[in-house]
C-alpha positions in Angstrom: 0.0 0.0 0.0 2.8 2.4 1.0 4.6 1.6 -2.3 1.5 2.4 -4.2 1.2 5.8 -2.5 4.9 6.5 -3.2 4.4 5.7 -6.9 1.3 7.8 -7.0 3.2 10.7 -5.4 6.0 10.3 -8.0 3.4 10.4 -10.8 1.7 13.4 -9.2 5.0 15.2 -9.0 5.9 14.3 -12.6 2.5 15.4 -13.7 2.9 18.7 -11.8 6.3 19.3 -13.5 4.8 18.5 -16.9 1.9 20.8 -16.2 4.2 23.7 -15.1 6.4 23.1 -18.1 3.4 23.3 -20.3 2.3 26.5 -18.7 5.8 27.9 -19.1 5.8 27.0 -22.8 2.4 28.5 -23.4 3.3 31.6 -21.5 6.5 31.8 -23.5 4.5 31.5 -26.7 2.0 34.2 -25.5 4.8 36.5 -24.5 6.6 35.9 -27.8 3.4 36.6 -29.7 2.7 39.7 -27.6 6.2 41.0 -28.4 5.7 40.3 -32.1 2.5 42.2 -32.0 4.1 45.1 -30.2 6.7 45.4 -32.9 4.1 45.0 -35.6 2.1 47.8 -34.0 5.1 50.1 -34.3 5.9 49.0 -37.9 2.3 49.2 -39.1 1.4 52.3 -37.2 3.4 54.5 -39.5 6.7 54.4 -37.6 8.5 52.3 -40.2 6.7 53.0 -43.5 6.6 56.7 -42.7 10.3 56.9 -42.1 10.9 55.3 -45.5 8.2 57.4 -47.3 9.7 60.7 -46.0 13.2 59.9 -47.2 14.6 61.6 -50.3 17.4 59.1 -51.0 16.0 56.1 -53.0 19.3 54.3 -52.9 19.4 54.4 -49.1 15.8 53.0 -48.9 16.5 50.4 -51.6 19.5 49.1 -49.5 17.5 49.1 -46.3 14.3 47.5 -47.4 15.5 43.9 -48.0 16.4 43.6 -44.3 13.0 45.1 -43.4 11.2 42.6 -45.6 13.0 39.6 -44.1 12.3 41.1 -40.6 8.6 41.0 -41.5 8.8 37.4 -42.6 10.7 36.4 -39.5 7.9 38.0 -37.4 5.4 36.1 -39.4 7.1 32.9 -38.5 6.4 33.6 -34.9 2.8 34.9 -35.5 1.5 33.6 -38.8 -2.1 34.4 -38.2 -1.7 38.1 -37.6 -3.7 40.0 -40.3 -2.1 43.4 -39.6 1.4 41.9 -40.0 0.4 40.0 -43.2 -0.8 43.3 -44.6 2.3 45.2 -43.6 4.5 42.4 -45.2 2.4 42.4 -48.4 2.4 46.1 -48.8 6.1 46.4 -48.1 6.9 43.7 -50.7 4.6 45.5 -53.2 6.4 48.9 -52.8 9.8 47.3 -52.9 9.2 45.2 -56.0 7.5 48.0 -57.9 9.6 51.0 -56.9 13.1 49.4 -56.7 13.0 46.5 -59.2 10.3 46.9 -61.8 10.6 50.7 -62.3 14.4 50.7 -62.6 14.2 47.8 -65.0 11.7 49.7 -67.2 14.3 52.5 -67.5 17.2 50.3 -68.6 18.7 51.0 -72.0 17.9 48.9 -75.1 21.2 47.2 -75.0 20.4 45.6 -71.6 17.2 43.8 -72.7 18.2 40.5 -71.1 18.8 42.1 -67.8 15.6 44.0 -68.1 13.6 40.8 -68.7 15.3 39.1 -65.7 14.5 42.0 -63.4 10.9 42.3 -64.5 10.4 38.6 -64.0 11.9 39.0 -60.4 9.5 41.9 -59.8 6.6 39.7 -60.9 7.6 36.9 -58.5 7.9 39.3 -55.5 4.6 41.0 -56.4 2.8 37.7 -56.4 4.4 36.9 -53.0 3.1 40.2 -51.8 -0.4 39.4 -53.0 -0.3 36.0 -51.3 0.4 37.6 -48.0 -2.5 40.0 -48.3 -4.8 37.1 -49.5 -3.8 35.2 -46.4 -4.8 38.2 -44.2 -8.2 38.5 -45.9 -8.9 34.8 -45.7 -8.1 35.0 -42.0 -10.7 37.8 -41.6 -13.3 36.1 -43.9 -12.6 32.3 -43.8 -13.8 30.5 -46.9 -15.5 33.6 -48.4 -12.5 35.6 -49.6 -10.6 32.8 -51.4 -13.9 31.7 -52.8 -14.2 35.1 -54.4 -10.6 34.9 -55.7 -10.9 31.4 -57.1 -14.4 31.6 -58.5 -14.6 31.5 -62.3 -15.5 34.8 -63.9 -19.0 34.8 -65.3 -20.4 37.4 -67.6 -23.0 39.6 -65.9 -21.8 39.0 -62.4 -21.5 42.1 -60.3 -18.0 41.6 -58.7 -18.3 44.6 -56.4 -21.5 43.1 -55.0 -19.7 39.8 -54.6 -17.4 41.6 -52.1 -20.4 42.6 -49.9 -19.0 40.4 -47.1 -15.9 42.7 -46.7 -16.2 45.4 -44.1 -15.3 49.0 -44.7 -12.7 48.9 -42.0 -10.7 46.5 -44.2 -10.3 48.9 -47.1 -6.5 48.9 -46.7 -6.5 45.2 -47.3 -8.5 45.5 -50.5 -6.3 48.3 -51.7 -3.0 46.5 -51.3 -4.4 43.3 -52.6 -5.5 45.1 -55.8 -2.3 47.1 -56.0 0.0 44.1 -55.8 -2.4 42.2 -58.2 -2.3 44.9 -60.9 1.4 45.5 -60.5 2.0 41.8 -61.0 -0.1 41.9 -64.2 2.0 44.8 -65.4 5.2 42.9 -64.8 3.7 39.7 -66.3 3.1 41.5 -69.6 1.6 38.8 -71.8 0.5 36.2 -69.1 -3.1 35.8 -70.1 -3.8 33.6 -67.1 -3.1 36.6 -64.9 -4.5 39.3 -67.1 -8.0 37.7 -67.3 -8.3 37.9 -63.5 -7.8 41.7 -63.4 -11.6 42.5 -63.1 -11.5 41.0 -59.6 -8.8 43.4 -58.6 -10.6 46.3 -60.1 -13.8 45.3 -58.3 -11.8 45.7 -55.0 -10.8 49.3 -56.0 -14.4 50.1 -56.9 -15.6 48.6 -53.6 -13.2 51.0 -51.8 -14.5 54.0 -53.7 -18.1 53.0 -52.9 -17.2 53.4 -49.3 -14.9 56.4 -49.5 -14.3 58.3 -52.7 -11.4 60.2 -51.2 -9.5 57.0 -50.1 -5.7 57.4 -50.0 -5.8 61.0 -51.2 -6.7 59.8 -54.7 -4.6 56.6 -54.7 -7.6 54.4 -55.6 -8.5 56.7 -58.5 -4.9 56.6 -59.7 -5.0 52.8 -59.9 -8.1 53.1 -62.2 -6.3 55.6 -64.5 -3.5 53.0 -65.0 -6.2 50.3 -65.5 -8.0 52.1 -68.3 -4.7 52.9 -69.9 -3.7 49.3 -70.0 -6.2 48.4 -72.7 -7.7 45.5 -70.7 -11.1 47.2 -70.2 -13.2 47.0 -73.4 -15.2 50.2 -72.5 -15.1 52.4 -75.7 -15.3 55.5 -73.4 -12.2 54.4 -71.5 -10.4 57.7 -72.2 -13.2 59.7 -70.6 -13.2 57.3 -67.6 -9.5 57.7 -67.3 -9.8 61.5 -67.3 -12.5 61.5 -64.7 -10.4 59.4 -62.3 -7.3 61.4 -63.1 -9.0 64.7 -62.3 -10.4 63.4 -59.1 -7.0 62.0 -58.1 -5.3 65.3 -58.7 -8.0 67.1 -56.7 -7.8 64.8 -53.7 -4.0 64.8 -53.7 -3.8 68.6 -54.0 -1.6 68.0 -57.1 1.2 66.9 -54.8 1.8 63.4 -56.2 4.0 63.4 -59.3 3.2 59.8 -60.2 -0.5 60.7 -60.9 0.6 63.0 -63.8 2.7 60.2 -65.2 -0.1 57.7 -65.0 -2.4 59.9 -67.1 0.4 60.8 -69.5 1.1 57.1 -70.2 -2.5 56.1 -70.3 -4.0 58.8 -72.6 -1.4 61.2 -74.0 0.6 58.3 -75.5 -2.5 56.6 -76.8 -3.6 59.9 -78.5 0.0 60.6 -79.7 -0.4 64.0 -78.2 3.2 64.9 -77.5 2.4 68.4 -76.3 0.0 67.1 -73.6 2.6 64.5 -72.7 5.3 67.2 -72.2 2.9 69.3 -70.2 2.0 66.5 -67.9 5.7 65.6 -67.4 6.3 69.3 -66.6 3.6 69.2 -63.9 5.2 66.0 -62.4 8.6 67.7 -62.3 7.1 70.9 -60.7 5.7 69.0 -57.7 7.3 70.5 -54.6 9.0 67.6 -52.6 8.3 69.5 -49.3 4.6 69.9 -50.0 3.7 66.3 -49.1 6.5 65.1 -46.8 5.1 61.6 -46.4 5.1 61.2 -50.2 8.6 62.5 -50.6 10.2 59.2 -51.6 7.5 58.3 -54.2 7.8 61.8 -55.6 11.6 61.6 -56.0 11.2 58.2 -57.8 8.4 59.6 -60.0 10.4 62.6 -60.9 13.4 60.5 -61.9 11.1 58.5 -64.2 9.6 61.8 -65.5 13.1 63.0 -66.6 13.8 59.6 -68.2 10.5 59.8 -70.1 11.3 63.2 -71.4 14.8 62.2 -72.5 13.4 59.1 -74.2 10.2 60.6 -75.6 11.0 59.1 -79.0 10.2 55.6 -77.6 6.5 56.6 -77.3 5.9 59.1 -80.1 6.6 59.3 -83.8 8.4 62.6 -83.9 9.3 64.5 -87.0 13.0 65.2 -87.3 13.8 68.9 -87.0 
């Protein structure tokens, strides 16, 4: 009998130790997750992205961003079901791939066509990774419903904006970055029809945002639609008028302080019309944007103005100019 009690005591002690160990592990996991979310709060609250956005040295930011991207992914390893962190990771990958890989590749000279193709392919890969992170975030928020929307076969006559009725207005940022990464990937994919045919789903996300808030992102959502209409994907015969409406609204909402918006419209409509004077005027407006007028947009304006100068120097790539 005494031996049985002794064995029972040993089992009880062992069980207590295991229990305490489990509590310690769980507490450790919770503390770790709390720490991750504290860091995420700083990064997603404007502390990280704002510091990058206000910089006027693209090369410095381009060198720093890869570390930041891997930091995000490391944090996700510790907290994989954190929608805010998934959004931050996806949006950061989108900005890096578009601003520092795809855009410089577009500006490479003709004798570096192989390098250009390689860089654009890399940009596409990273943009699709960015989109996947944001898809994961939206699926966490709307289990089963969001990926059903993404994977459902497009059917003529279906109102895609209405199909997004389950998404709440508070998640507009998630829809915006999902659409932005999606459309940028299509741009980098060039002739990948399997990706191009899915664009209406991304556009529906932008239109859903505008149905909630026409002023979203100080015109950023309207600017996405300008690029969309200029892509030639939309069959609307009045696409130029649609592009102009969104361009004018984007300029109004941004106060004219985002150089890239002028370039979007120049490439979408002025090139299509072969209106070289309008093109030059729009480039001039982009170059006239005061970098101090919108401090949080300083970096994107510096990059856009570099592209504007390149477009002006390479205008013959887009227009049939008569020799003087």
